[in-house]
C-alpha positions in Angstrom: 35.2 -21.3 -17.8 34.2 -19.6 -14.6 30.4 -18.5 -15.2 28.1 -19.5 -17.6 24.7 -17.8 -17.9 21.5 -19.9 -18.6 18.2 -19.6 -19.5 15.3 -22.5 -20.4 12.1 -22.5 -22.2 10.1 -25.7 -20.9 7.0 -27.7 -21.4 4.9 -29.6 -19.0 1.1 -29.8 -18.7 1.6 -29.5 -14.8 0.3 -26.1 -13.3 3.4 -24.1 -12.6 1.8 -21.7 -10.1 -0.7 -24.0 -8.5 2.1 -27.0 -8.2 5.0 -25.3 -8.0 8.4 -25.7 -10.1 9.7 -29.4 -8.4 5.9 -31.0 -9.5 6.2 -29.4 -12.8 9.6 -30.7 -13.6 8.6 -34.2 -12.1 5.9 -34.5 -14.9 5.8 -37.5 -17.8 5.6 -35.1 -20.4 8.3 -32.4 -18.7 10.6 -31.3 -21.4 13.2 -28.9 -22.1 12.6 -27.1 -25.9 15.2 -24.3 -25.6 18.2 -24.0 -23.9 20.3 -20.6 -24.1 23.3 -19.9 -22.6 26.6 -17.6 -22.6 30.2 -18.6 -21.3 32.0 -16.2 -19.5 30.0 -13.2 -20.8 30.8 -14.1 -24.5 27.5 -14.1 -27.3 24.5 -15.7 -26.5 23.8 -19.4 -28.2 20.7 -21.2 -28.3 20.5 -24.9 -28.3 17.0 -25.9 -29.9 16.3 -29.5 -27.9 13.2 -29.6 -29.1 14.3 -30.0 -32.8 17.3 -32.6 -31.8 19.8 -30.1 -31.2 22.2 -31.3 -28.0 24.2 -29.3 -25.2 28.0 -29.4 -25.9 29.4 -31.6 -23.3 31.9 -28.8 -21.9 28.5 -27.0 -21.0 27.2 -30.0 -19.1 30.0 -30.8 -17.4 30.1 -27.2 -16.4 26.7 -28.0 -15.0 27.7 -30.2 -12.4 31.2 -28.5 -11.8 31.2 -26.4 -8.4 33.8 -24.3 -9.5 31.7 -22.7 -12.3 29.2 -20.2 -11.7 26.0 -20.7 -12.8 24.1 -17.4 -13.4 20.1 -17.5 -13.9 17.2 -14.5 -13.2 15.2 -17.3 -10.8 17.7 -19.5 -10.7 15.7 -22.1 -8.9 13.9 -22.7 -11.8 16.5 -23.6 -14.4 18.4 -25.4 -11.4 15.5 -27.9 -10.8 14.6 -28.1 -14.2 17.9 -29.0 -15.8 18.6 -31.3 -12.8 15.3 -33.5 -14.1 17.1 -33.3 -17.5 20.5 -34.5 -16.3 19.3 -37.3 -14.3 17.3 -38.3 -17.3 20.5 -38.7 -19.1 22.1 -40.8 -16.7 24.1 -38.4 -14.7 24.6 -37.9 -11.1 23.9 -34.3 -9.9 24.5 -33.9 -6.3 27.1 -36.9 -5.3 27.4 -35.5 -1.9 24.1 -36.1 -1.0 23.2 -39.3 -2.8 20.4 -41.1 -1.2 18.8 -38.1 0.5 15.6 -36.3 -1.2 17.8 -33.0 -1.6 20.4 -35.3 -3.7 17.9 -35.3 -6.4 19.0 -31.4 -7.4 22.3 -29.7 -8.6 24.1 -28.4 -5.5 22.8 -24.8 -5.2 26.2 -23.8 -3.8 27.5 -22.7 -7.3 24.3 -21.0 -8.4 23.7 -17.5 -8.4 20.6 -15.7 -8.9 20.2 -12.2 -10.3 16.5 -12.2 -9.3 17.6 -12.4 -5.6 20.6 -9.9 -6.6 17.8 -7.3 -7.6 15.8 -7.8 -4.6 18.4 -7.0 -2.2 18.8 -3.4 -3.9 14.8 -3.2 -3.6 14.2 -3.7 -7.6 11.3 -5.6 -8.6 11.1 -9.1 -8.9 10.8 -9.5 -12.7 13.5 -9.7 -15.2 10.9 -7.2 -17.4 10.2 -4.9 -14.9 14.3 -5.0 -13.5 15.3 -4.2 -17.1 12.8 -1.6 -17.2 13.9 -0.1 -14.2 17.6 -0.5 -14.7 17.0 1.1 -18.5 18.7 -1.7 -20.0 19.8 -1.2 -23.9 18.0 -4.3 -24.4 14.6 -5.1 -22.7 13.1 -8.3 -22.6 10.8 -8.7 -25.5 7.2 -8.2 -25.0 6.0 -10.7 -27.0 7.4 -13.5 -25.1 3.8 -14.0 -23.2 2.0 -15.1 -26.4 4.6 -17.5 -27.3 4.9 -19.3 -23.9 1.1 -19.8 -23.9 1.4 -21.2 -27.6 4.2 -23.3 -27.3 4.9 -24.0 -23.4 1.3 -24.4 -22.4 -1.2 -27.0 -23.2 -4.3 -26.4 -25.7 -7.3 -26.9 -25.8 -8.3 -29.5 -29.0 -10.3 -28.0 -31.5 -11.3 -28.9 -34.9 -9.3 -26.1 -36.3 -6.1 -27.4 -34.5 -7.0 -31.2 -35.7 -7.6 -31.9 -31.8 -4.1 -31.6 -30.5 -3.1 -30.9 -27.0 0.1 -29.2 -27.5 1.2 -27.0 -30.1 4.9 -28.2 -31.4 7.6 -26.1 -33.4 6.5 -27.9 -36.8 2.8 -26.0 -36.2 3.9 -22.5 -36.5 8.0 -22.1 -37.7 7.8 -18.2 -37.8 6.2 -18.2 -34.2 9.3 -20.6 -33.2 12.0 -18.3 -34.7 10.6 -15.6 -32.7 10.5 -17.8 -29.4 14.4 -18.7 -30.0 15.0 -14.9 -30.3 13.0 -14.7 -27.4 14.8 -17.2 -25.5 18.5 -15.4 -26.7 17.2 -12.0 -25.5 16.4 -13.0 -21.9 20.0 -14.7 -21.4 21.6 -11.1 -22.7 19.0 -9.3 -20.3 20.2 -11.2 -17.6 23.5 -10.4 -18.4 23.2 -6.8 -18.5 21.6 -6.9 -15.0 24.6 -8.4 -13.3 27.0 -6.1 -15.3 24.7 -2.8 -14.1 24.7 -4.4 -10.4 28.5 -5.3 -10.6 29.4 -2.1 -8.0 26.7 -3.5 -5.3 27.5 -7.2 -4.8 25.8 -9.5 -2.8 27.2 -9.8 0.6 28.5 -13.6 1.0 26.4 -14.3 4.0 23.2 -13.8 2.3 24.2 -16.0 -0.6 24.8 -18.7 2.2 21.4 -18.0 3.5 20.1 -18.6 -0.1 22.0 -21.7 -0.3 20.3 -23.1 3.1 16.9 -21.7 1.8 17.3 -24.3 -1.7 18.6 -26.7 0.6 15.2 -26.6 2.6 13.1 -26.8 -0.6 15.2 -29.3 -2.1 14.7 -31.6 1.1 11.1 -31.0 1.5 8.2 -31.8 4.1 6.7 -35.4 3.7 2.8 -35.7 4.3 0.4 -38.3 4.9 -1.3 -39.0 1.4 -4.2 -40.8 2.4 -4.9 -38.5 5.5 -4.7 -35.7 2.7 -7.4 -37.6 0.5 -9.8 -38.3 2.9 -9.8 -35.0 4.5 -10.8 -33.8 1.0 -13.3 -36.3 0.3 -14.7 -35.8 4.0 -14.7 -32.1 3.2 -16.9 -32.6 -0.1 -19.7 -35.0 1.4 -19.7 -32.7 4.6 -20.3 -29.1 2.7 -22.9 -31.3 0.2 -24.5 -32.1 3.3 -24.7 -28.2 4.4 -25.6 -26.8 1.3 -28.5 -29.4 1.2 -29.8 -28.2 5.1 -29.2 -24.3 4.1 -31.4 -25.0 0.9 -34.0 -26.6 2.9 -34.1 -24.0 5.9 -33.7 -21.0 3.4 -35.2 -22.3 -0.1 -32.2 -20.6 -1.5 -30.5 -21.7 -5.2 -27.2 -21.0 -3.9 -26.8 -20.4 -0.2 -23.0 -20.4 -0.5 -23.6 -17.2 -2.5 -23.1 -13.9 -0.2 -25.9 -11.5 -1.7 -28.5 -14.4 -1.8 -27.9 -15.4 2.2 -27.7 -11.5 3.1 -31.3 -10.6 0.8 -32.7 -13.8 2.9 -31.2 -12.5 6.2 -32.8 -9.1 5.5 -35.8 -10.3 4.5 -35.6 -12.0 8.5 -35.1 -9.1 10.1 -31.3 -9.6 10.4 -29.4 -6.8 8.1 -25.4 -7.6 7.8 -22.9 -5.8 6.2 -20.4 -9.1 5.8 -20.5 -12.6 6.4 -16.9 -12.6 7.9 -16.2 -15.0 10.7 -16.3 -12.1 13.6 -19.4 -10.5 12.4 -21.4 -13.9 12.0 -19.7 -14.9 15.8 -21.2 -11.4 16.7 -24.5 -11.7 15.8 -25.0 -15.6 17.1 -25.2 -13.9 20.7 -28.3 -12.1 19.5 -30.5 -13.3 17.2 -33.3 -16.1 17.4 -33.1 -19.7 17.2 -33.6 -20.3 13.0 -31.4 -17.2 12.2 -28.7 -18.8 15.1 -29.0 -22.0 13.1 -28.5 -20.7 10.0 -25.3 -18.6 10.4 -23.8 -21.4 11.9 -24.5 -23.7 8.8 -23.1 -21.2 6.8 -20.1 -20.2 9.3 -19.0 -24.0 8.3 -19.4 -23.9 4.7 -17.5 -20.9 4.4 -14.4 -22.3 6.3 -11.4 -21.6 4.0 -8.7 -23.4 5.6 -9.7 -26.9 4.8 -8.4 -25.5 1.1 -4.5 -26.0 2.3 -5.5 -29.9 1.8 -5.9 -29.2 -1.7 -3.1 -27.6 -1.9 -0.6 -30.3 -0.4 -2.2 -32.7 -2.9 -1.4 -30.1 -5.9 2.0 -29.7 -4.9 3.2 -33.5 -3.2 6.0 -35.1 -5.5 5.9 -38.4 -6.3 7.7 -39.2 -2.7 5.0 -37.9 -0.8 6.8 -34.6 0.0 5.8 -30.9 -0.3 9.0 -29.0 -1.9 9.6 -25.2 -2.5 7.5 -24.3 0.2 9.5 -21.1 0.9 11.0 -18.3 -1.0 14.1 -16.5 -0.2 14.0 -12.7 0.0 10.5 -13.1 -0.6 10.0 -9.5 0.9 12.4 -7.6 -1.4 12.7 -4.6 1.2 13.3 -6.6 4.6 14.7 -10.0 2.8 12.4 -12.0 4.9 11.1 -15.4 3.9 7.9 -16.0 2.1 5.5 -18.9 2.2 4.6 -20.4 -1.1 1.8 -22.8 -1.8 0.5 -24.4 1.2 2.2 -21.4 3.3 3.8 -23.5 5.7 4.2 -20.3 7.9 0.4 -19.9 8.2 -1.2 -23.0 9.4 -4.0 -23.1 11.7 -4.0 -23.6 15.1 -5.3 -26.7 17.4 -6.9 -26.9 20.3 -8.5 -30.4 20.5 -7.6 -32.5 23.4 -7.7 -35.8 21.6 -5.9 -35.4 18.0 -4.8 -38.8 17.4 -8.3 -40.0 17.9 -9.9 -37.1 15.4 -7.2 -37.9 13.1 -8.0 -41.3 12.9 -11.5 -41.1 12.4 -10.5 -38.8 9.4 -8.2 -40.9 8.0 -11.2 -43.8 8.3 -13.5 -41.5 6.9 -16.0 -42.3 9.7 -18.5 -39.2 9.0 -21.0 -40.5 11.7 -18.4 -41.1 14.7 -16.9 -37.5 14.0 -20.9 -36.0 14.1 -21.4 -37.3 16.9 -18.0 -36.4 18.8 -17.6 -33.1 17.0 -20.2 -30.5 16.2 -17.9 -28.7 13.7 -16.5 -31.1 11.1 -15.1 -28.4 9.0 -13.5 -26.8 12.4 -12.0 -30.3 13.2 -10.7 -30.7 9.8 -8.8 -26.9 10.4 -7.2 -28.2 13.3 -6.0 -31.0 12.3 -4.0 -29.7 8.9 -1.0 -29.7 11.3 -1.5 -33.7 11.7 -1.0 -34.2 8.1 2.9 -33.7 7.8 4.8 -36.5 8.9 8.6 -35.9 10.4 11.2 -38.3 9.8 11.5 -41.7 12.0 12.6 -40.9 15.1 12.0 -37.1 15.1 9.4 -34.7 16.0 8.7 -31.2 14.6 8.7 -28.5 17.2 7.0 -25.2 16.8 9.2 -22.1 17.6 8.8 -18.8 17.3 10.3 -15.2 18.7 8.0 -13.6 21.1 7.1 -10.6 20.2 10.5 -9.9 18.1 9.4 -6.7 17.1 8.3 -5.3 20.3 11.4 -5.9 22.1 13.8 -4.5 19.6 11.5 -1.4 19.1 11.6 -0.6 23.0 15.1 -0.8 23.2 16.2 1.1 20.7 13.4 3.9 22.1 14.2 3.4 25.3 10.9 2.9 26.7 11.7 1.7 30.4 8.1 0.3 31.3 7.8 -1.6 27.9 11.4 -3.3 28.7 10.5 -3.8 32.0 7.3 -5.8 30.7 9.5 -8.0 29.0 11.9 -8.4 31.7 9.0 -9.3 34.2 7.8 -11.7 31.5 4.5 -10.2 30.8 3.0 -10.3 27.8 3.8 -6.8 25.8 0.3 -7.0 23.8 -1.9 -7.5 26.9 0.3 -5.0 28.7 -0.3 -2.4 25.6 -4.2 -3.1 25.5 -4.5 -2.6 29.0 -3.3 0.8 28.7 -5.7 1.4 25.8 -8.5 0.7 27.3 -7.6 0.8 30.8 -9.2 -2.2 32.2 -6.7 -5.2 33.1 -6.1 -7.4 30.2 -5.0 -11.4 30.3 -4.0 -13.7 27.7 -6.9 -16.0 27.5 -8.2 -14.3 30.7 -10.3 -11.7 31.5 -10.9 -9.2 28.7 -8.3 -11.6 26.6 -10.1 -10.3 23.5 -8.2 -7.3 23.6 -5.1 -8.4 23.4 -5.3 -8.2 19.6 -6.0 -4.9 19.7 -3.1 -4.4 21.5 -0.8 -6.4 19.2 -2.2 -4.5 16.1 -1.1 -1.2 18.2 2.1 -2.3 18.9 2.7 -3.5 15.4 0.7 -1.3 13.2 2.1 2.4 12.6 1.9 5.7 10.0 4.9 6.8 7.9 6.8 9.9 8.9 5.4 13.0 7.4 1.8 12.1 6.6 -0.7 14.7 7.3 -3.1 14.0 10.4 -6.7 16.2 10.6 -6.4 17.9 13.8 -8.4 20.8 15.3 -5.9 23.2 14.5 -5.6 22.1 10.8 -3.6 19.3 9.0 -0.3 18.1 11.4 2.3 15.8 10.4 1.8 12.8 12.8 5.4 13.4 14.2 4.3 16.8 15.0 1.0 16.1 16.7 0.9 16.9 20.6 -2.0 16.1 23.1 -3.2 19.3 23.3 -4.3 18.7 19.5 -7.5 16.8 19.0 -7.7 14.6 16.3 -11.1 13.6 14.0 -12.4 9.9 14.3 -14.5 10.6 11.4 -17.7 11.7 13.3 -15.9 13.8 16.6 -13.1 15.8 17.6 -11.3 13.6 20.1 -8.4 13.4 22.7 -5.6 11.4 22.7 -2.7 9.9 24.6 0.3 11.5 22.5 2.6 10.0 19.4 4.9 7.2 19.9 7.6 6.4 17.4 7.7 2.8 16.4 11.1 2.8 14.6 12.2 2.5 10.8 9.7 0.1 8.9 8.6 -1.1 5.6 5.3 1.0 4.3 3.4 0.8 1.1 1.3 3.4 -0.4 -2.4 3.3 -1.6 -4.9 5.7 -2.4 -2.4 8.7 -1.1 -1.8 7.1 2.1 1.6 5.5 3.4 1.6 3.3 6.1 2.6 -0.5 7.5 0.8 -3.3 5.5 -1.0 -4.2 9.0 -2.4 -1.3 9.7 -6.1 -1.4 9.9 -7.9 0.9 8.2 -11.6 1.4 6.8 -12.7 0.3 3.5 -16.2 1.4 1.8 -18.3 -1.6 2.1 -16.9 -2.7 5.1 -18.2 -2.2 9.0 -15.1 -3.3 10.3 -11.4 -1.9 9.5 -9.1 -4.3 7.7 -5.4 -4.6 7.2 -3.8 -2.2 4.5 -2.2 -4.5 2.6 -5.7 -6.5 2.2 -7.2 -3.2 0.7 -4.6 -2.6 -1.9 -4.2 -6.3 -3.3 -8.6 -6.2 -3.3 -8.3 -2.6 -4.8 -11.0 -1.5 -2.4 -11.8 2.2 -2.0 -10.2 3.6 1.4 -12.9 5.9 3.6 -12.6 9.2 2.9 -13.3 11.8 5.8 -12.8 15.5 5.7 -12.0 15.8 1.9 -13.5 18.5 -0.1 -16.9 16.7 -0.8 -17.6 16.9 2.9 -18.0 19.7 5.7 -14.3 20.6 6.5 -12.9 22.6 9.2 -10.9 25.6 8.8 -8.4 27.2 11.5 -8.3 27.1 15.1 -12.1 27.9 16.0 -13.7 24.5 15.2 -16.3 25.8 12.8 -17.2 24.5 9.9 -16.8 26.2 6.1 -20.5 27.2 6.1 -20.5 28.4 9.3 -17.6 30.8 8.8 -18.6 32.0 5.7 -22.1 33.4 7.0 -21.2 34.5 10.2 -17.3 35.7 10.0 -16.9 39.2 8.1 -14.5 38.9 5.3 -10.8 40.4 6.2 -9.9 41.0 2.4 -11.3 43.5 0.1 -11.2 44.6 -3.5 -10.2 48.2 -4.2 -12.3 49.6 -6.8 -9.7 52.1 -7.8 -6.2 51.6 -7.5 -3.8 54.0 -5.1 -7.1 55.4 -3.0 -6.6 54.8 0.1 -9.9 54.1 2.2 -8.9 56.4 5.2 -9.6 59.9 5.5 -7.6 62.1 3.3 -5.7 65.2 4.6 -5.9 67.3 1.4 -6.0 67.3 -1.9 -3.4 69.5 -4.1 -4.7 71.5 -7.2 -3.0 72.3 -10.1 -1.0 75.9 -9.7 -1.0 76.3 -13.4 -3.9 78.5 -14.7 -6.7 77.6 -17.4 -6.2 74.8 -19.7 -8.4 75.5 -23.4 -11.1 72.8 -23.7 -10.6 71.6 -20.0 -13.6 71.9 -17.4 -12.4 73.8 -14.5 -10.9 71.5 -11.6 -13.0 71.1 -8.4 -12.0 72.8 -5.4 -10.8 70.2 -3.0 -12.8 69.7 0.0 -10.9 68.9 3.0 -10.6 65.6 5.1 -12.7 63.7 2.7 -12.9 59.8 3.0 -12.7 59.2 -0.6 -13.2 60.1 -4.2 -14.1 58.1 -7.4 -14.5 58.9 -10.9 -17.7 61.0 -12.2 -19.0 62.0 -15.3 -18.3 64.9 -17.4 -16.4 65.5 -14.3 -19.2 68.0 -12.5 -19.3 68.0 -8.6 -20.8 65.2 -6.9 -21.2 63.9 -3.7 -18.3 61.7 -2.6 -18.6 58.0 -2.4 -18.2 56.3 1.1 -17.6 52.8 1.3 -19.7 50.8 3.9 -17.2 48.0 4.4 -14.5 45.9 3.0 -16.1 43.2 1.1 -14.8 39.9 -0.2 -16.2 38.6 -3.4 -18.1 35.5 -3.5 -15.8 32.2 -3.2 -17.0 30.0 -5.7 -15.9 26.4 -4.8 -12.8 24.3 -4.2 -9.8 25.4 -6.5 -11.2 28.6 -8.0 -9.0 31.3 -7.8 -9.8 34.9 -6.4 -8.0 37.8 -7.3 -7.0 40.0 -4.7 -4.9 43.4 -5.1 -1.6 43.7 -3.4 -0.9 47.5 -3.0 2.3 48.7 -1.5 1.2 50.4 1.6 -2.0 48.0 2.1 -2.2 45.6 4.7 -0.7 42.1 3.4 -3.1 39.2 2.3 -3.3 36.5 5.0 -2.5 33.1 3.9 -4.4 30.3 5.8 -4.4 32.2 9.4 -5.6 35.3 10.2 -2.5 37.5 11.2 -1.3 40.8 12.5 0.2 42.6 8.9 3.7 43.7 9.2 4.0 47.4 9.5 5.1 49.4 6.3 5.9 53.2 5.8 3.0 55.0 4.5 0.2 53.6 6.5 -0.8 56.6 8.7 -3.3 59.1 7.9 -0.4 62.1 7.2 1.6 59.8 4.6 -1.8 60.1 2.4 -1.3 63.6 1.4 -1.0 62.6 -2.6 -1.5 65.2 -5.6 -4.9 64.5 -7.6 -3.9 63.4 -10.6 -4.7 65.0 -13.8 -5.4 64.0 -17.5 -2.5 64.6 -19.8 -3.1 67.6 -22.2 0.0 67.6 -24.9 0.2 71.6 -24.9 0.4 72.3 -21.5 3.8 73.2 -20.0 6.2 70.4 -18.7 5.6 71.6 -14.8 1.6 71.0 -15.6 2.3 67.2 -16.6 0.4 64.8 -14.7 2.7 62.0 -13.6 2.2 58.4 -14.7 0.4 56.2 -12.3 2.5 52.9 -12.0 0.3 49.9 -13.0 0.5 47.4 -10.5 -1.6 43.9 -11.4 -3.0 42.3 -8.7 -1.7 38.6 -7.7 -3.8 35.7 -7.3 -4.5 33.8 -4.1 -6.0 30.3 -4.5 -9.1 29.1 -2.8 -7.8 26.1 -1.5 -5.7 28.0 0.7 -7.5 30.5 1.6 -8.5 30.8 5.8 -11.4 33.1 6.7 -10.8 34.0 10.1 -12.5 36.7 12.9 -10.9 36.0 15.9 -8.2 33.2 17.5 -5.5 34.8 15.1 -1.8 34.5 15.4 0.0 37.5 16.4 3.4 36.8 14.3 3.3 36.7 10.7 4.5 33.9 9.3 6.3 33.3 5.8 4.3 31.8 3.1 6.8 28.7 2.3 7.3 28.3 5.7 7.0 24.1 6.0 4.7 21.9 7.9 1.8 24.5 8.0 -1.7 23.6 6.8 -1.4 25.3 3.0 1.9 23.2 2.4 -0.4 20.7 0.5 -1.0 23.5 -2.1 0.3 24.0 -5.6 1.7 27.3 -4.7 3.3 26.5 -1.6 6.4 25.0 -1.0 7.3 21.3 -1.7 10.4 20.6 0.1 9.1 18.1 2.7 6.9 16.4 0.0 10.1 15.8 -1.9 12.3 14.3 0.6 9.5 11.8 1.8 8.8 10.9 -1.6 12.8 9.9 -1.9 12.4 6.9 -0.2 8.8 5.2 -0.1 9.9 1.8 0.8 11.4 2.0 4.1 10.7 5.4 6.6 10.6 6.8 10.2 7.5 5.5 11.7 4.7 6.7 14.0 1.5 6.1 15.7 -1.2 7.9 18.0 -2.2 6.0 21.2 -5.7 5.8 22.5 -7.3 8.1 19.8 -11.1 8.5 21.3 -13.3 5.7 22.4 -13.5 4.3 18.8 -9.9 4.3 18.5 -10.0 5.8 15.1 -8.4 9.1 13.8 -8.0 10.8 9.8 -4.5 11.1 8.2 -3.9 12.0 4.9 -7.9 12.2 4.5 -8.0 8.5 5.1 -9.8 6.5 8.4 -7.7 4.3 10.2 -7.0 2.6 13.6 -5.0 3.6 16.3 
């Protein structure tokens, strides 16, 4: 046996999502219900452990044999659950690590995970989605969710189910047979993924990193359970006191309700769009004493970081260790590790000078002393979160991180000397960037230190290549924007300091905008910008500027559509008669043939006439004089305007006014044409009139029709030329869009420096921070 593919169906009363697989498998009622496996690609077998069947000895031996490669989708789950199963059977799962915390689990070095394999190729990280993307013949059964809910999760006791808290195989034998088929299909799908991806093997160094990740998760990190319990209890007491105090001051039924609190503040003369930390801190500087007290108490009540204590309690195993805190290849485009459960990569900083004393008071539950020494108890609890973790005896935790690693690498790649000089001199790149942005000195924890965060955002956040920026010269791809062009900041046209290339980064797409997840965007209902990834997760709508519902700007003269339509004379016209010129005609020829029966005599032609038109009964009448070329009314966006194209007429303009190309026969002496007559069947061949060639008018979409009077380009530009304002039209070239859509996950990114006093601009119709 060389390869063993496995999949499990299990039961546990512990919430897998909140507590993680290690705590899940540790539960007293944990049980493996079904064990599906395949040896070296053979037919899948399902062992019904719930009904007393047993796993073959050869398979049990293979689970602990490091020469046999075990395969599973999300292999960590199978490995941890099988470790518990084997320990219960008295089998030593990891002899090399006996006596250590990681010795409780099967050695990960003989396990391969098809979920990680899929992630390295940019595929989704769910079995169902991977199967759909790869177009497998056998897909994951959609009935699995209901079956898992029925057999794998506790149920509520009712009169109908006899008060039971769990559904077993004998409660619904038909569903149980379906459940076994579902387990078998999961193994088949996992094996099909292996076959599909076999041409793209995972490099050995990535598997080594995966094993290291599994070892870290198996070892875990110890916590102080008494301190965690005291912090949770203290937090509940303090919040109860805060709610009572706010009820007394405001009279609100639920002071923790954002809607009720905003209404109360509005009644007292303070209208706030948000009760976020920054907004509250800003208002605290200006409001009166009573409102300041309410805002201060509300800010303490809303402290969310203390919830990490609850997460610690939920995930802690029996030996007081937190396991499964990291996910290898959590970001399936870049391979970056991701945090899970307690999120150890995102712990609040602490600035208390007496951490040991504060920690001791919390562990004792001494509320009075804490209130006397520390004004804000929730904030104190937040700063003490890191002290809840305990290092091994004789060791200590060291907090380490690469300093501005992205900025250093990008500066070197781009060859920006001033940035590399900042790093060489040991200065803060975020402060230097902020100083250039705002043209003031910026020092960390010093003068204008609050601007450093904006400098950091400018360093890390950027827009994908090809995204169209709204400028005073129309829509321009961000990489082609120049300092001569002004950008629209939602209110005014503003200057900027040019575009900077930020390298190749992972981007996401939401509501038509492609940008890095950290880029700041404005959303509806928020007075301040938020991170792009947050808006996508929360499904908040991005603020649109310059779209079809508002006044937009056309061309390069910076006038809105209504102004142009009212002031500018149209350049285009609709001829009422085909092939009749608006310029004077040198002369009109008459037929040399004699009079024809039942046909009135032709009128004697006058020389140098301007234009003719058809008259009733062919009697003599005054010649029609056109006043001016007239463009028919434009109805609304995306309506079509029908315009004729004549061989010797001028070219119709697309988007920009241009000098039309010269064609043969546009001079007045070229307009000598024979006046056509009606065809009469009895006339001679020489007197027959030629049949006029029918020319059907082309149509021009109103969405790409520019109305221009001055400032036109002298040279004609072809319609399908890329990177013009009209490339978004459905009639125009889609080459650029297709190229950009080829790789939507990782692309070249850019940003605009110092876009006006508000530091924002419009890209893809959305308002973003620069």
